[in-house]
Steps between C-alpha positions, in 0.01 A plus 500: 500500500223240475150582370335480841737742665493721193117536509504561870764772470323665208168520699684663796629794278326824574275659234683830546742718303881434532812364346600136469848332458526157334807299610675197352622190678816686609280772669611751233244761388417433134202725450341805661147600426217721629125458536188655604382157628796281609294187531357523164825605323727238665247220447492579128856378459408151622192439282700320235837309495771695311866567510473802731277322757753220533761751605291638793575315829392773738374858527457785739290812480475851640164685552462854396232761559416532131611405155712817464714398792516146357636646162768702674602205730522276197742727327717516812495119552600446139798734546592323823473136383558527116272202446561280192150525356474879551819578312312487172312817606795718581787421271483782247329800641779753431479696179708799371410843618671842427550684820562875543658523843415763764775733637676821408616358157260233378630235255356217301532136612378179340355296790308161533327589817274780603597627845229743604699595811758676271224742384654501155314535171447170322402434138400148367501208523670450167548176308795279604807528288656789325186714458541667844861588423411656165244723664735597784776591254252715305386684802866568605564656171179704472449604862839486688510456873804456730718216359848545641599503869517881511738748671754481222532883458489449119256356251499117487521295178124418526419878518721559189285250295171635639414218753563671839331800665841662581478472871871392476602875472192718578205507719186381330169657610207296633277650230726346228451150642124559540475605132694200390270264687194659335660463160580131572133440592375676186744303286387162647142601440586527136510884480827522302414768246681779698816303536507391140437853372784632721739235375408546134559877523837435661591246242424732211726770664786260534468387137512869388813554725654177359496328850429167339608281793263674739221491240556132455456430877184711500365304205559170688324656799204590279483151364502358851204724597318403193549131577389546863171676396425272204517188720223635726146583401296700750200286594350735751481877451484576877847333538412327832680193631301186437563128538283223348509144642408204295530137606414146380489187714476137387637171620626649828715763322423869500664744259479868585562795264530864623489778241669810654408835360676810625420852369227345280746268316567130513842495679551131576332160522560269792405132489518225759412132505415339834401140585194480721529266810121446501185596318396777742825698486445715187371813672756469784784485243362806311479703826846400609649567156361856493589567863863388451535681168380838633712466814804534280370705205323832446122470516269628228213736545263234362513117499261314262391146575285262293303396816483560873744307721461397863621761740586750226427787738836418655677623198322837497561543873869427476564672157342814390327411173150448372380144394293492176310229324433638141198358327545680157719746302875538463591389846290182463680421166846543671389280787395234250836527329666420831269208549577369155876534549473300826304227325749495216798470735329207674426328173856556368673371812273235640211383277721367214697275729187402692316438180759267341471251786127520550337527157362140499379542858345839412315345209375220717383764758332688218324181379357452847412861550303525166369144514641418152731232360869551526578797249780334311466750204392855579445784253492855617331755274575881486377773264735799445417823312580869496189732492315212327760489225721207390328249729669166547422184695752276668450131602799410731521123564627350831579133516517368863532866614797567266462765220529352145553788251525248202145376555364855561326715236401867447243653251405827357147576615236634245459866582130488410455313832501817706419369848736292718237214512474482122886512464525210742239293310667579168848396637374175649322417166821562310713303737288195611358412162858416388608290792506123485327314773823388657617855540197627676563661837365352827448854634461838328573813723369838382575844652159626609163421680182314418443668156844410377464132625158468335639637169769221498255234612243582231762485221624163627146363515444598134821314407407207736824530697472380867789703650427670834517880530564727796568880536741705712349803670704801621415725792510880516879477547524322160617183690347158421293400806227267390404252226181432306466119509339279235169552670528882458541543871750758636743330748748692705877413477599683822538173696676313218829689453671213318229490228468879494876551448502240220206656320639854546835380345305328216299818434820703482662252258202501256474876518873540409476246226201674340616858535834405335306396178264802529800740503648334200174515320439865598844603374432335166168684476669839566776415245238417230283812568 
């Protein structure tokens, strides 16, 4: 498709809601998307040359009455065509649930798909692996439902070991099963005292009656209950179902973390990493992720997001939950935890590899961005203390972007210097008065704003050291988002993700370096006291 024809076709696209299908040279559908404005969305894929654009040879689109119809149509088209670039969104949405079936004699089942048409009771989702099986086996022993096929006219083996309701040889009342379900719900809510007390009483009787084998089984059962309850702390006293969504996006890769709380407890954590096909796709990916996830999983009563997303009302219309955007308190802290986990996953999986190849390029970009000479030698400064005790300062050296522990130093800071500014001045005085001229850094980076930068600069001026100084400033989410340059001007890093990620990584490295020495020093203080 030549550029002239491409521009003409893009201009002919309607500025209306709908779905679009991208095709490769073999006329095979490789991607399905939705948009509130088809012209704007499809055009966005052709603003820059990239791997995905080169795969697109043609497209077709379907108009819809509104965005909600477009969202539903998109899901149906993905199921129909199984496009290559949509597979990443739908490959792992099945998680273990414990089902209590409907019918005359309900039974437990471990399933990986919620089928709302069955009208069963579902509990979960649980973490993948053996955890769901452990909980299932615990429920079967504590609250027996039907386990055998029934109609045996005699007790089955499962009944004899206390894991079947006994429907095999007798009629079980509806009331019995209703009571069992209530007990299961109470147990999963963490209300285990009644069950434990009953087992402990029975265990004592069996010991008195010398029924040691039965008592041993009951002891194992009590240990299993103790393990189940000890692993889960109740975060919310109202025991409502809540989900918290965190995400982090850089370099056309978005990582998503979903913290799933059921009955007030953190039940499981889901994480997903998805490449973005263009810069404007982030909110569309988030909406599609949540839509697909809740199509196949039980919905919470509340979903917490760090920010509004485009067409978020489609979620509340389709799924019965309330969207919240907490600004403070416990829920805000949990949401920030989800955000931090998403950022950490991105850094662990992508930034380290990206960084190795691009360190020199990043330093050159930083040199242009800050209008400074190439920063061959960087020193990052961090102060660590605990309640103003055992303060230490770390100076971590980076040569050509690579950490050099052998050239780095840390110092105990005079505790008479009570303010952070005084500690910074004192640490810089200790450190830089000892350095030979050839070991002086080109750039010093301090964690903080204008006052911290001024503190370092004033100490350097007194020592007649010409090194440049900048400061890293964090936002209300405790994420580095701007820099104080050598002219004491605050400059945003939002449009410089490569520099931002390098500085964030550097900041984390010096923090870890300093806090390691601080802990060692603090332990020695406690030992000597």
